[in-house]
N, CA, C and O atoms as CSV, one atom per row, in Angstrom:
chain,resi,resn,atom,element,x,y,z
A,1,UNK,N,N,-143.108,-109.788,88.212
A,1,UNK,CA,C,-143.921,-108.909,88.812
A,1,UNK,C,C,-142.971,-108.452,90.207
A,1,UNK,O,O,-142.287,-109.273,90.816
A,2,UNK,N,N,-143.046,-107.309,90.503
A,2,UNK,CA,C,-142.165,-106.924,91.594
A,2,UNK,C,C,-142.615,-107.266,92.902
A,2,UNK,O,O,-143.816,-107.126,93.133
A,3,UNK,N,N,-141.674,-107.797,94.019
A,3,UNK,CA,C,-141.848,-108.250,95.025
A,3,UNK,C,C,-142.947,-107.320,96.043
A,3,UNK,O,O,-143.721,-107.757,96.894
A,4,UNK,N,N,-142.735,-106.055,95.671
A,4,UNK,CA,C,-143.717,-105.066,96.314
A,4,UNK,C,C,-145.201,-105.175,95.831
A,4,UNK,O,O,-146.172,-105.054,96.578
A,5,UNK,N,N,-145.247,-105.390,94.652
A,5,UNK,CA,C,-146.708,-105.465,94.105
A,5,UNK,C,C,-147.167,-106.876,94.845
A,5,UNK,O,O,-148.306,-106.881,95.311
A,6,UNK,N,N,-146.552,-107.790,94.954
A,6,UNK,CA,C,-147.081,-109.257,95.618
A,6,UNK,C,C,-147.231,-108.888,97.072
A,6,UNK,O,O,-148.115,-109.552,97.614
A,7,UNK,N,N,-146.680,-108.098,97.795
A,7,UNK,CA,C,-146.703,-107.715,99.054
A,7,UNK,C,C,-147.989,-106.903,99.223
A,7,UNK,O,O,-148.635,-106.977,100.269
A,8,UNK,N,N,-148.376,-106.103,98.162
A,8,UNK,CA,C,-149.363,-105.361,98.259
A,8,UNK,C,C,-150.562,-106.142,97.970
A,8,UNK,O,O,-151.604,-105.814,98.536
A,9,UNK,N,N,-150.555,-107.092,97.196
A,9,UNK,CA,C,-151.857,-107.991,96.973
A,9,UNK,C,C,-151.896,-108.810,98.245
A,9,UNK,O,O,-153.041,-108.887,98.691
A,10,UNK,N,N,-151.231,-109.272,98.766
A,10,UNK,CA,C,-151.148,-109.912,100.204
A,10,UNK,C,C,-151.759,-109.284,101.090
A,10,UNK,O,O,-152.702,-109.770,101.714
A,11,UNK,N,N,-151.304,-108.117,101.267
A,11,UNK,CA,C,-151.798,-107.065,102.169
A,11,UNK,C,C,-153.472,-106.883,101.998
A,11,UNK,O,O,-154.225,-106.915,102.972
A,12,UNK,N,N,-153.896,-106.705,100.725
A,12,UNK,CA,C,-155.112,-106.320,100.237
A,12,UNK,C,C,-156.088,-107.550,100.547
A,12,UNK,O,O,-157.265,-107.346,100.842
A,13,UNK,N,N,-155.574,-108.766,100.470
A,13,UNK,CA,C,-156.266,-109.958,100.716
A,13,UNK,C,C,-156.503,-110.144,101.976
A,13,UNK,O,O,-157.614,-110.545,102.324
A,14,UNK,N,N,-155.474,-109.879,102.925
A,14,UNK,CA,C,-155.292,-109.987,104.438
A,14,UNK,C,C,-156.509,-108.918,104.892
A,14,UNK,O,O,-157.299,-109.314,105.748
A,15,UNK,N,N,-156.636,-107.846,104.445
A,15,UNK,CA,C,-157.458,-106.751,104.555
A,15,UNK,C,C,-158.726,-107.258,104.349
A,15,UNK,O,O,-159.433,-107.440,105.340
A,16,UNK,N,N,-159.178,-107.540,103.169
A,16,UNK,CA,C,-160.357,-108.186,102.805
A,16,UNK,C,C,-160.674,-109.322,103.658
A,16,UNK,O,O,-161.770,-109.270,104.216
A,17,UNK,N,N,-160.048,-110.187,103.841
A,17,UNK,CA,C,-160.128,-111.322,104.889
A,17,UNK,C,C,-160.678,-110.907,106.261
A,17,UNK,O,O,-161.687,-111.300,106.848
A,18,UNK,N,N,-159.777,-110.037,106.605
A,18,UNK,CA,C,-160.285,-109.784,108.173
A,18,UNK,C,C,-161.545,-108.744,108.008
A,18,UNK,O,O,-162.211,-108.653,109.039
A,19,UNK,N,N,-161.956,-108.017,107.007
A,19,UNK,CA,C,-162.924,-107.162,107.069
A,19,UNK,C,C,-164.335,-108.307,107.118
A,19,UNK,O,O,-165.385,-108.166,107.744
A,20,UNK,N,N,-163.966,-109.291,106.342
A,20,UNK,CA,C,-165.160,-110.062,106.292
A,20,UNK,C,C,-165.293,-111.036,107.408
A,20,UNK,O,O,-166.278,-111.775,107.427
A,21,UNK,N,N,-164.245,-111.114,108.486
A,21,UNK,CA,C,-164.160,-111.625,109.708
A,21,UNK,C,C,-163.901,-113.120,109.309
A,21,UNK,O,O,-164.484,-113.984,109.965
A,22,UNK,N,N,-163.187,-113.439,108.426
A,22,UNK,CA,C,-162.910,-114.989,108.222
A,22,UNK,C,C,-161.414,-115.221,108.484
A,22,UNK,O,O,-160.520,-114.483,108.070
A,23,UNK,N,N,-161.243,-116.341,109.226
A,23,UNK,CA,C,-159.859,-116.727,109.546
A,23,UNK,C,C,-159.136,-117.384,108.221
A,23,UNK,O,O,-159.733,-117.864,107.257
A,24,UNK,N,N,-158.086,-117.318,108.351
A,24,UNK,CA,C,-156.968,-117.885,107.203
A,24,UNK,C,C,-157.464,-119.037,106.945
A,24,UNK,O,O,-157.843,-119.217,105.787
A,25,UNK,N,N,-157.603,-120.103,107.893
A,25,UNK,CA,C,-157.790,-121.464,107.759
A,25,UNK,C,C,-159.307,-121.698,106.982
A,25,UNK,O,O,-159.563,-122.488,106.074
A,26,UNK,N,N,-160.193,-120.751,107.649
A,26,UNK,CA,C,-161.735,-120.772,106.826
A,26,UNK,C,C,-161.437,-120.247,105.239
A,26,UNK,O,O,-161.875,-120.963,104.338
A,27,UNK,N,N,-160.858,-119.272,104.956
A,27,UNK,CA,C,-160.493,-118.732,103.707
A,27,UNK,C,C,-159.897,-119.876,102.963
A,27,UNK,O,O,-160.506,-120.288,101.975
A,28,UNK,N,N,-158.817,-120.417,103.308
A,28,UNK,CA,C,-158.292,-121.631,102.463
A,28,UNK,C,C,-159.299,-122.578,102.243
A,28,UNK,O,O,-159.570,-122.865,101.077
A,29,UNK,N,N,-159.946,-123.153,103.238
A,29,UNK,CA,C,-160.562,-124.135,103.024
A,29,UNK,C,C,-161.925,-123.718,101.933
A,29,UNK,O,O,-162.317,-124.602,101.171
A,30,UNK,N,N,-162.450,-122.653,101.917
A,30,UNK,CA,C,-163.423,-122.211,101.101
A,30,UNK,C,C,-162.875,-122.184,99.601
A,30,UNK,O,O,-163.284,-122.838,98.642
A,31,UNK,N,N,-161.957,-121.357,99.650
A,31,UNK,CA,C,-161.074,-121.291,98.239
A,31,UNK,C,C,-160.661,-122.348,97.580
A,31,UNK,O,O,-160.487,-122.464,96.367
A,32,UNK,N,N,-160.483,-123.264,98.582
A,32,UNK,CA,C,-159.935,-124.587,97.802
A,32,UNK,C,C,-158.413,-124.785,97.906
A,32,UNK,O,O,-157.819,-125.709,97.349
A,33,UNK,N,N,-157.767,-123.731,98.752
A,33,UNK,CA,C,-156.271,-123.741,98.643
A,33,UNK,C,C,-155.819,-124.170,100.064
A,33,UNK,O,O,-156.615,-124.149,101.002
A,34,UNK,N,N,-154.543,-124.556,100.206
A,34,UNK,CA,C,-153.941,-125.071,101.605
A,34,UNK,C,C,-153.585,-123.798,102.353
A,34,UNK,O,O,-153.222,-122.751,101.816
A,35,UNK,N,N,-153.757,-124.048,103.886
A,35,UNK,CA,C,-153.410,-122.777,104.592
A,35,UNK,C,C,-151.913,-122.395,104.256
A,35,UNK,O,O,-151.724,-121.202,104.017
A,36,UNK,N,N,-151.104,-123.023,104.219
A,36,UNK,CA,C,-149.507,-122.744,104.115
A,36,UNK,C,C,-149.583,-121.659,102.508
A,36,UNK,O,O,-149.150,-120.507,102.473
A,37,UNK,N,N,-150.113,-122.251,101.526
A,37,UNK,CA,C,-150.106,-121.433,100.417
A,37,UNK,C,C,-150.723,-120.087,100.555
A,37,UNK,O,O,-150.160,-119.105,100.069
A,38,UNK,N,N,-151.884,-119.988,101.211
A,38,UNK,CA,C,-152.630,-118.895,101.463
A,38,UNK,C,C,-151.946,-117.836,102.198
A,38,UNK,O,O,-151.958,-116.633,101.936
A,39,UNK,N,N,-151.219,-118.563,103.354
A,39,UNK,CA,C,-150.400,-117.581,104.107
A,39,UNK,C,C,-149.289,-117.139,103.239
A,39,UNK,O,O,-149.135,-115.919,103.172
A,40,UNK,N,N,-148.601,-117.781,102.658
A,40,UNK,CA,C,-147.538,-117.453,101.589
A,40,UNK,C,C,-147.945,-116.215,100.846
A,40,UNK,O,O,-147.197,-115.250,100.688
A,41,UNK,N,N,-149.218,-116.305,100.382
A,41,UNK,CA,C,-149.808,-115.234,99.199
A,41,UNK,C,C,-150.083,-113.945,100.059
A,41,UNK,O,O,-149.857,-112.825,99.599
A,42,UNK,N,N,-150.521,-114.124,101.179
A,42,UNK,CA,C,-150.674,-112.903,102.006
A,42,UNK,C,C,-149.616,-112.451,102.640
A,42,UNK,O,O,-149.758,-111.396,103.257
A,43,UNK,N,N,-148.387,-113.076,102.654
A,43,UNK,CA,C,-147.117,-112.387,103.003
A,43,UNK,C,C,-146.218,-111.989,101.644
A,43,UNK,O,O,-145.057,-111.585,101.584
A,44,UNK,N,N,-147.003,-112.204,100.777
A,44,UNK,CA,C,-146.126,-111.837,99.339
A,44,UNK,C,C,-144.936,-112.677,98.776
A,44,UNK,O,O,-144.035,-112.336,98.009
A,45,UNK,N,N,-145.209,-113.942,99.415
A,45,UNK,CA,C,-144.010,-114.842,99.039
A,45,UNK,C,C,-144.529,-115.786,97.866
A,45,UNK,O,O,-143.730,-116.562,97.343
A,46,UNK,N,N,-145.880,-115.733,97.438
A,46,UNK,CA,C,-146.098,-116.485,96.372
A,46,UNK,C,C,-146.911,-115.671,95.413
A,46,UNK,O,O,-147.634,-114.794,95.886
A,47,UNK,N,N,-146.878,-115.841,94.263
A,47,UNK,CA,C,-147.780,-115.181,93.026
A,47,UNK,C,C,-149.039,-116.305,92.731
A,47,UNK,O,O,-148.930,-117.421,92.223
A,48,UNK,N,N,-150.074,-115.729,93.148
A,48,UNK,CA,C,-151.021,-116.864,92.701
A,48,UNK,C,C,-151.609,-116.645,91.414
A,48,UNK,O,O,-151.674,-115.536,90.883
A,49,UNK,N,N,-152.140,-117.974,90.796
A,49,UNK,CA,C,-152.804,-117.591,89.234
A,49,UNK,C,C,-153.950,-116.940,89.534
A,49,UNK,O,O,-154.500,-116.765,90.621
A,50,UNK,N,N,-154.295,-116.543,88.248
A,50,UNK,CA,C,-155.700,-115.831,88.146
A,50,UNK,C,C,-156.936,-116.889,88.763
A,50,UNK,O,O,-157.888,-116.436,89.400
A,51,UNK,N,N,-156.768,-118.376,88.471
A,51,UNK,CA,C,-157.758,-119.039,88.906
A,51,UNK,C,C,-157.788,-118.805,90.443
A,51,UNK,O,O,-158.845,-118.491,90.990
A,52,UNK,N,N,-156.718,-118.945,91.089
A,52,UNK,CA,C,-156.589,-118.985,92.419
A,52,UNK,C,C,-157.201,-117.665,93.013
A,52,UNK,O,O,-157.960,-117.742,93.979
A,53,UNK,N,N,-156.894,-116.511,92.475
A,53,UNK,CA,C,-157.454,-115.263,92.871
A,53,UNK,C,C,-158.944,-115.316,92.620
A,53,UNK,O,O,-159.728,-114.867,93.457
A,54,UNK,N,N,-159.336,-115.837,91.525
A,54,UNK,CA,C,-160.804,-115.819,91.546
A,54,UNK,C,C,-161.481,-116.706,92.494
A,54,UNK,O,O,-162.598,-116.403,92.912
A,55,UNK,N,N,-160.896,-117.767,92.861
A,55,UNK,CA,C,-161.351,-118.592,93.989
A,55,UNK,C,C,-161.429,-117.753,95.237
A,55,UNK,O,O,-162.500,-117.664,95.839
A,56,UNK,N,N,-160.230,-117.067,95.700
A,56,UNK,CA,C,-160.274,-116.248,96.798
A,56,UNK,C,C,-161.360,-115.030,96.695
A,56,UNK,O,O,-162.068,-114.634,97.621
A,57,UNK,N,N,-161.331,-114.555,95.429
A,57,UNK,CA,C,-162.422,-113.305,95.382
A,57,UNK,C,C,-163.940,-113.965,95.661
A,57,UNK,O,O,-164.826,-113.420,96.319
A,58,UNK,N,N,-164.023,-115.258,95.007
A,58,UNK,CA,C,-165.440,-115.868,95.349
A,58,UNK,C,C,-165.716,-116.125,96.928
A,58,UNK,O,O,-166.812,-115.983,97.470
A,59,UNK,N,N,-164.554,-116.516,97.539
A,59,UNK,CA,C,-164.957,-117.117,98.840
A,59,UNK,C,C,-164.803,-115.550,99.669
A,59,UNK,O,O,-165.512,-115.486,100.673
A,60,UNK,N,N,-164.147,-114.559,99.434
A,60,UNK,CA,C,-164.478,-113.455,100.156
A,60,UNK,C,C,-165.918,-112.568,99.594
A,60,UNK,O,O,-166.462,-111.666,100.231
A,61,UNK,N,N,-166.241,-112.954,98.594
A,61,UNK,CA,C,-167.460,-112.260,98.157
A,61,UNK,C,C,-167.173,-110.910,97.630
A,61,UNK,O,O,-167.997,-109.997,97.665
A,62,UNK,N,N,-165.718,-110.787,97.030
A,62,UNK,CA,C,-165.254,-109.407,96.559
A,62,UNK,C,C,-165.082,-109.539,95.074
A,62,UNK,O,O,-165.201,-110.700,94.682
A,63,UNK,N,N,-164.832,-108.648,94.154
A,63,UNK,CA,C,-164.671,-108.439,92.745
A,63,UNK,C,C,-163.230,-109.321,92.291
A,63,UNK,O,O,-162.129,-108.910,92.658
A,64,UNK,N,N,-163.347,-110.314,91.627
A,64,UNK,CA,C,-162.070,-110.912,91.391
A,64,UNK,C,C,-161.165,-109.835,90.456
A,64,UNK,O,O,-159.944,-109.951,90.355
A,65,UNK,N,N,-161.939,-108.770,89.788
A,65,UNK,CA,C,-161.393,-108.022,89.017
A,65,UNK,C,C,-160.292,-107.107,89.826
A,65,UNK,O,O,-159.151,-106.847,89.443
A,66,UNK,N,N,-160.973,-106.656,91.128
A,66,UNK,CA,C,-159.962,-105.967,91.906
A,66,UNK,C,C,-158.641,-106.899,92.194
A,66,UNK,O,O,-157.478,-106.516,92.066
A,67,UNK,N,N,-158.998,-107.994,92.542
A,67,UNK,CA,C,-157.561,-108.787,92.892
A,67,UNK,C,C,-156.687,-108.783,91.743
A,67,UNK,O,O,-155.464,-108.665,91.816
A,68,UNK,N,N,-157.550,-108.953,90.369
A,68,UNK,CA,C,-156.593,-108.969,89.277
A,68,UNK,C,C,-155.678,-107.553,89.119
A,68,UNK,O,O,-154.490,-107.518,88.798
A,69,UNK,N,N,-156.351,-106.656,89.358
A,69,UNK,CA,C,-155.843,-105.152,89.355
A,69,UNK,C,C,-154.650,-105.272,90.431
A,69,UNK,O,O,-153.556,-104.807,90.112
A,70,UNK,N,N,-154.810,-105.853,91.645
A,70,UNK,CA,C,-153.799,-105.622,92.838
A,70,UNK,C,C,-152.701,-106.658,92.422
A,70,UNK,O,O,-151.634,-106.422,92.990
A,71,UNK,N,N,-152.670,-107.757,91.574
A,71,UNK,CA,C,-151.987,-108.693,91.182
A,71,UNK,C,C,-151.229,-108.126,89.844
A,71,UNK,O,O,-150.274,-108.772,89.411
A,72,UNK,N,N,-151.528,-107.268,89.374
A,72,UNK,CA,C,-150.904,-106.792,88.125
A,72,UNK,C,C,-151.251,-107.543,86.928
A,72,UNK,O,O,-150.537,-107.521,85.925
A,73,UNK,N,N,-152.469,-108.289,87.023
A,73,UNK,CA,C,-152.853,-109.103,85.655
A,73,UNK,C,C,-153.758,-108.054,84.911
A,73,UNK,O,O,-153.807,-108.100,83.681
A,74,UNK,N,N,-154.494,-107.087,85.624
A,74,UNK,CA,C,-155.267,-106.087,85.031
A,74,UNK,C,C,-154.669,-104.850,85.314
A,74,UNK,O,O,-154.056,-104.684,86.368
A,75,UNK,N,N,-154.826,-103.701,84.217
A,75,UNK,CA,C,-154.724,-102.490,84.494
A,75,UNK,C,C,-155.985,-101.954,85.187
A,75,UNK,O,O,-157.098,-102.337,84.827
A,76,UNK,N,N,-155.817,-101.079,86.167
A,76,UNK,CA,C,-156.925,-100.270,86.654
A,76,UNK,C,C,-157.745,-99.501,85.434
A,76,UNK,O,O,-156.980,-98.797,84.775
A,77,UNK,N,N,-158.829,-99.477,85.074
A,77,UNK,CA,C,-159.243,-98.720,84.149
A,77,UNK,C,C,-160.730,-98.003,84.609
A,77,UNK,O,O,-161.514,-98.440,85.451
A,78,UNK,N,N,-160.846,-96.947,83.908
A,78,UNK,CA,C,-162.232,-96.163,84.115
A,78,UNK,C,C,-163.191,-96.493,82.910
A,78,UNK,O,O,-162.816,-96.565,81.739
A,79,UNK,N,N,-164.453,-96.680,83.345
A,79,UNK,CA,C,-165.412,-96.954,82.204
A,79,UNK,C,C,-165.555,-98.276,81.384
A,79,UNK,O,O,-166.508,-98.630,80.691
A,80,UNK,N,N,-164.198,-99.017,81.668
A,80,UNK,CA,C,-164.366,-100.335,80.794
A,80,UNK,C,C,-164.711,-101.441,81.559
A,80,UNK,O,O,-164.774,-102.554,81.037
A,81,UNK,N,N,-164.934,-101.266,82.700
A,81,UNK,CA,C,-165.177,-102.561,83.649
A,81,UNK,C,C,-166.483,-103.390,83.358
A,81,UNK,O,O,-166.690,-104.506,83.835
A,82,UNK,N,N,-167.302,-102.744,82.556
A,82,UNK,CA,C,-168.403,-103.788,82.100
A,82,UNK,C,C,-167.949,-104.931,81.017
A,82,UNK,O,O,-168.640,-105.913,80.746
A,83,UNK,N,N,-166.753,-104.657,80.484
A,83,UNK,CA,C,-166.239,-105.726,79.550
A,83,UNK,C,C,-165.724,-106.308,80.303
A,83,UNK,O,O,-166.166,-107.456,80.334
A,84,UNK,N,N,-164.639,-106.055,81.280
A,84,UNK,CA,C,-163.798,-106.956,82.011
A,84,UNK,C,C,-164.796,-107.797,83.256
A,84,UNK,O,O,-164.530,-108.951,83.593
A,85,UNK,N,N,-165.796,-107.121,83.765
A,85,UNK,CA,C,-166.981,-108.107,84.369
A,85,UNK,C,C,-167.395,-109.033,83.617
A,85,UNK,O,O,-167.270,-110.214,83.941
A,86,UNK,N,N,-167.968,-108.645,82.469
A,86,UNK,CA,C,-168.514,-109.699,81.563
A,86,UNK,C,C,-167.793,-110.818,81.238
A,86,UNK,O,O,-168.370,-111.905,81.195
A,87,UNK,N,N,-166.562,-110.719,80.991
A,87,UNK,CA,C,-165.716,-111.761,80.595
A,87,UNK,C,C,-165.351,-112.708,81.925
A,87,UNK,O,O,-165.372,-113.939,81.921
A,88,UNK,N,N,-164.999,-111.823,83.108
A,88,UNK,CA,C,-164.459,-112.568,84.081
A,88,UNK,C,C,-165.770,-113.604,84.783
A,88,UNK,O,O,-165.540,-114.659,85.374
A,89,UNK,N,N,-167.117,-113.034,84.562
A,89,UNK,CA,C,-168.271,-113.671,84.998
A,89,UNK,C,C,-168.522,-114.894,84.024
A,89,UNK,O,O,-169.140,-115.857,84.477
A,90,UNK,N,N,-168.092,-114.912,82.754
A,90,UNK,CA,C,-168.441,-115.943,81.964
A,90,UNK,C,C,-168.240,-117.316,82.414
A,90,UNK,O,O,-167.058,-117.624,82.573
A,91,UNK,N,N,-169.112,-118.216,82.658
A,91,UNK,CA,C,-168.733,-119.584,83.156
A,91,UNK,C,C,-168.183,-120.457,82.070
A,91,UNK,O,O,-167.557,-121.491,82.303
A,92,UNK,N,N,-168.448,-119.988,80.848
A,92,UNK,CA,C,-168.202,-120.913,79.736
A,92,UNK,C,C,-166.771,-120.421,79.137
A,92,UNK,O,O,-166.501,-120.536,77.941
A,93,UNK,N,N,-166.102,-119.999,79.860
A,93,UNK,CA,C,-164.489,-119.535,79.666
A,93,UNK,C,C,-163.668,-120.081,80.681
A,93,UNK,O,O,-163.993,-119.987,81.865
A,94,UNK,N,N,-162.454,-120.738,80.249
A,94,UNK,CA,C,-161.592,-120.923,81.201
A,94,UNK,C,C,-160.822,-119.697,81.823
A,94,UNK,O,O,-160.884,-118.620,81.230
A,95,UNK,N,N,-160.119,-119.804,82.957
A,95,UNK,CA,C,-159.572,-118.747,83.546
A,95,UNK,C,C,-158.181,-118.131,82.437
A,95,UNK,O,O,-157.766,-116.974,82.363
A,96,UNK,N,N,-157.775,-119.164,81.793
A,96,UNK,CA,C,-156.633,-118.620,80.958
A,96,UNK,C,C,-157.056,-117.902,79.692
A,96,UNK,O,O,-156.487,-116.947,79.163
A,97,UNK,N,N,-158.154,-118.528,79.299
A,97,UNK,CA,C,-159.139,-117.695,78.208
A,97,UNK,C,C,-159.580,-116.169,78.589
A,97,UNK,O,O,-159.496,-115.184,77.856
A,98,UNK,N,N,-160.051,-116.227,79.867
A,98,UNK,CA,C,-160.682,-114.983,80.298
A,98,UNK,C,C,-159.227,-114.024,80.348
A,98,UNK,O,O,-159.289,-112.890,79.874
A,99,UNK,N,N,-158.096,-114.455,80.860
A,99,UNK,CA,C,-156.950,-113.718,81.084
A,99,UNK,C,C,-156.437,-113.217,79.433
A,99,UNK,O,O,-156.150,-112.037,79.232
A,100,UNK,N,N,-156.392,-113.885,78.712
A,100,UNK,CA,C,-156.136,-113.743,77.287
A,100,UNK,C,C,-157.185,-112.782,76.627
A,100,UNK,O,O,-156.745,-111.803,76.024
A,101,UNK,N,N,-158.402,-112.967,76.688
A,101,UNK,CA,C,-159.454,-112.149,76.085
A,101,UNK,C,C,-159.256,-110.593,76.789
A,101,UNK,O,O,-159.264,-109.599,76.063
A,102,UNK,N,N,-159.099,-110.498,78.098
A,102,UNK,CA,C,-158.822,-109.178,78.727
A,102,UNK,C,C,-157.395,-108.396,78.349
A,102,UNK,O,O,-157.225,-107.179,78.281
A,103,UNK,N,N,-156.552,-109.315,78.156
A,103,UNK,CA,C,-155.117,-108.552,77.583
A,103,UNK,C,C,-155.249,-108.176,76.316
A,103,UNK,O,O,-154.621,-107.223,75.856
A,104,UNK,N,N,-156.196,-108.990,75.534
A,104,UNK,CA,C,-156.343,-108.237,74.070
A,104,UNK,C,C,-157.166,-107.307,73.852
A,104,UNK,O,O,-157.075,-106.524,72.906
A,105,UNK,N,N,-158.168,-107.301,74.821
A,105,UNK,CA,C,-159.200,-106.067,74.970
A,105,UNK,C,C,-158.183,-104.676,75.364
A,105,UNK,O,O,-158.194,-103.601,74.764
A,106,UNK,N,N,-157.468,-104.983,76.346
A,106,UNK,CA,C,-156.557,-103.968,76.815
A,106,UNK,C,C,-155.709,-103.334,75.877
A,106,UNK,O,O,-155.579,-102.111,75.824
A,107,UNK,N,N,-154.993,-104.327,74.960
A,107,UNK,CA,C,-154.298,-103.768,74.047
A,107,UNK,C,C,-155.005,-103.042,72.862
A,107,UNK,O,O,-154.336,-102.251,72.197
A,108,UNK,N,N,-156.098,-103.223,72.606
A,108,UNK,CA,C,-156.960,-102.546,71.605
A,108,UNK,C,C,-157.268,-101.158,72.042
A,108,UNK,O,O,-157.345,-100.208,71.263
A,109,UNK,N,N,-157.481,-101.072,73.648
A,109,UNK,CA,C,-157.961,-99.935,74.225
A,109,UNK,C,C,-156.767,-98.886,74.220
A,109,UNK,O,O,-156.958,-97.670,74.180
A,110,UNK,N,N,-155.438,-99.523,74.269
A,110,UNK,CA,C,-154.310,-98.832,74.402
A,110,UNK,C,C,-154.087,-98.363,72.992
A,110,UNK,O,O,-153.694,-97.200,72.892
A,111,UNK,N,N,-154.254,-99.011,71.942
A,111,UNK,CA,C,-154.022,-98.992,70.538
A,111,UNK,C,C,-154.893,-97.598,70.199
A,111,UNK,O,O,-154.383,-96.647,69.607
A,112,UNK,N,N,-156.114,-97.617,70.609
A,112,UNK,CA,C,-157.291,-96.761,70.279
A,112,UNK,C,C,-157.189,-95.561,70.956
A,112,UNK,O,O,-157.799,-94.551,70.607
A,113,UNK,N,N,-156.349,-95.630,72.032
A,113,UNK,CA,C,-156.389,-94.307,73.040
A,113,UNK,C,C,-155.892,-92.986,72.236
A,113,UNK,O,O,-156.442,-91.906,72.450
A,114,UNK,N,N,-154.989,-93.095,71.442
A,114,UNK,CA,C,-154.588,-92.090,70.944
A,114,UNK,C,C,-155.365,-91.475,69.669
A,114,UNK,O,O,-154.997,-90.415,69.163
A,115,UNK,N,N,-156.387,-92.160,69.222
A,115,UNK,CA,C,-157.129,-91.869,67.960
A,115,UNK,C,C,-158.442,-91.186,68.654
A,115,UNK,O,O,-158.912,-91.600,69.714
A,116,UNK,N,N,-158.985,-90.053,67.896
A,116,UNK,CA,C,-160.181,-89.615,68.294
A,116,UNK,C,C,-161.055,-89.983,67.150
A,116,UNK,O,O,-160.790,-89.686,65.985
A,117,UNK,N,N,-162.210,-90.706,67.568
A,117,UNK,CA,C,-163.045,-90.998,66.274
A,117,UNK,C,C,-164.692,-90.591,66.946
A,117,UNK,O,O,-165.177,-90.589,68.077
A,118,UNK,N,N,-165.132,-90.308,65.733
A,118,UNK,CA,C,-166.660,-90.087,66.121
A,118,UNK,C,C,-167.434,-91.154,66.111
A,118,UNK,O,O,-167.393,-91.887,65.124
A,119,UNK,N,N,-168.205,-91.427,67.091
A,119,UNK,CA,C,-169.220,-92.484,67.185
A,119,UNK,C,C,-170.457,-92.318,66.196
A,119,UNK,O,O,-171.193,-91.341,66.056
A,120,UNK,N,N,-170.476,-93.489,65.584
A,120,UNK,CA,C,-171.796,-93.229,64.456
A,120,UNK,C,C,-173.161,-93.214,65.367
A,120,UNK,O,O,-173.327,-93.866,66.398
A,121,UNK,N,N,-174.107,-92.312,64.744
A,121,UNK,CA,C,-175.262,-92.323,65.525
A,121,UNK,C,C,-176.031,-93.545,64.864
A,121,UNK,O,O,-175.745,-94.100,63.803
A,122,UNK,N,N,-177.088,-93.840,65.744
A,122,UNK,CA,C,-177.985,-94.973,65.519
A,122,UNK,C,C,-178.781,-94.592,64.069
A,122,UNK,O,O,-179.313,-93.503,63.855
A,123,UNK,N,N,-178.749,-95.560,63.267
A,123,UNK,CA,C,-179.404,-95.429,61.950
A,123,UNK,C,C,-178.279,-94.805,60.793
A,123,UNK,O,O,-178.539,-94.677,59.597
A,124,UNK,N,N,-177.312,-94.543,61.276
A,124,UNK,CA,C,-175.980,-94.057,60.229
A,124,UNK,C,C,-175.624,-95.204,59.407
A,124,UNK,O,O,-175.608,-96.362,59.824
A,125,UNK,N,N,-175.362,-94.866,58.314
A,125,UNK,CA,C,-174.803,-95.954,57.441
A,125,UNK,C,C,-173.332,-95.763,57.228
A,125,UNK,O,O,-172.958,-94.679,56.780
A,126,UNK,N,N,-172.453,-96.704,57.503
A,126,UNK,CA,C,-171.180,-96.694,57.421
A,126,UNK,C,C,-170.761,-96.268,55.840
A,126,UNK,O,O,-171.454,-96.654,54.899
A,127,UNK,N,N,-169.591,-95.457,55.648
A,127,UNK,CA,C,-169.182,-95.061,54.619
A,127,UNK,C,C,-168.170,-95.907,54.011
A,127,UNK,O,O,-167.200,-95.975,54.766
A,128,UNK,N,N,-167.992,-96.660,52.815
A,128,UNK,CA,C,-166.991,-97.447,52.493
A,128,UNK,C,C,-166.203,-96.723,51.390
A,128,UNK,O,O,-166.746,-96.293,50.372
A,129,UNK,N,N,-164.882,-96.613,51.652
A,129,UNK,CA,C,-164.277,-96.045,50.490
A,129,UNK,C,C,-163.024,-96.823,49.857
A,129,UNK,O,O,-162.296,-97.310,50.722
A,130,UNK,N,N,-162.691,-97.003,48.781
A,130,UNK,CA,C,-161.736,-97.752,48.035
A,130,UNK,C,C,-160.311,-97.265,48.373
A,130,UNK,O,O,-160.033,-96.068,48.298
A,131,UNK,N,N,-159.631,-97.970,48.654
A,131,UNK,CA,C,-158.207,-97.532,48.829
A,131,UNK,C,C,-157.398,-97.613,47.642
A,131,UNK,O,O,-156.214,-97.277,47.677
């Protein structure tokens, strides 16, 4: 990941923290990370894991998906946020499992982007053809 995007992520986290009127120390405590580590993230010197980003998002009461987009873990999408939101909110999945599921989902979306398919109407029976 380029240092510019890490800098952008850090700036975004800092902006969100200031908008929430939370000190660096308070955010670090609530997110469960050290003050120096959070400071390094805000300055773009460290790349936080998806789990740390989720902890920061939860502490700031913002969308973890937005932090993932700023960190380059997820691509910004239109219309597909319901899937990402559901995966990210599932307490039965580990952070790594969530990240893998979202990457697989994105790859399917990219693969299908060039294809134009008609959506079946409710009650339609699928047609099976022999190859």
